[in-house]
N, C-alpha and C positions, 0 to 999 in steps of 0.2 A: 239238571233242570227245576228239580225241588228242595239245590240248595241256591238258587239266584234271589238277592237281596236287591231291592224287595221283592217279595215274589209275584209268580206266574198264577192266572187265576186255574189256570189248569192245559192240560195239553193231551193230546188224543195221538199215538202209536198204531201202527200194524204192521204187519209183511207186506212186504212186495216182491217183485222179479223185477228186474234190469235187464231190458233185452237192448243189443247192440254190435257195436267192435270193441276190441282191446280186451280182451279177456283171458291176457296173458296174466294176471293176479288172481284169477278164478281160480277155484280149486276143482281136481278131477270130476268131481261129480256134477260140478259148474257147468263144465264143459260139454259134458256129457249129454246134460240136459239144453245148454243150449241157450242159458239166462243165471244170473246170479243175482242170489239171495239179497234184499234189500229192506232197512227198516225206513217207513214215515213218520216222521215228527210235523202232526198241524198242531198252533199255536196262534189264537187270537189274541195278542197286546198291544199297549202303546209305544206307538213311536221311537218313544224315546227309549225304549229298551231293546231294540232291535240288534244294538252296535254289541252291548253288552252280552245278550243273550249266545250271537254270533261269539266272539273273546270266548265265551264260559265254555261252548262245545268244541273252539280249535284247542285251548288250553288241557281244559280235563280229557276229555273225551277221546282226541287225539285219532276220528277217523277219516279213515284213505277214501278216497273217490268222495268226498261231502259235495254232495251241491246242495245250492237252497235259490229258493227266489222267494221277494217281498211282492206282493201285491195290495191294492187297497180294500178295506173291508165297507159295501156304504149300509148292510144293517149286521145286525149279529144279536138272537136273542134265543131265546129257548120256547118252544113251546107250550112246558110244564115248567112250574115254576123248580128251579133247584134245591136238589136237600142240602148242600152246603153253601154255607155265607160266606165268602171267597174275600166280604170288608170292601170290598169297591163295587161302582156301578158298573154295569153293562152297558158298551152301545156301538155307535160307529164311530164316532168322533174320535180321532185320532188313532183311533187301534190298525194295523198290520195284522196279514194273512203269513204266517213266518212257515213252510214246508219245507224240511231237512231232509235228506233223504242219505244214507248212512249204510255203509256195509258191515251187513254182521257175522 
């Protein structure tokens, strides 16, 4: 994600737990717990960059069971000024929210 050109303005990741059916490839620990470890990634990016980001993840990360969704963002902003200037305007026009689930 950090090497994509043009660069994205930033993204957020956090640990998550997947629930449901299909535990064939889950570790023993995950089977006992009844949930699988996941990592969530969220980025607000221009629409034109969506395909490139998904292709980069698919070719460089090869994440099994990866799921994603794309949703329009009606507004995006910060309550306090950011300390880092990424060199682009931020706003709702043309930006999408991409959420990617990956197996850790």
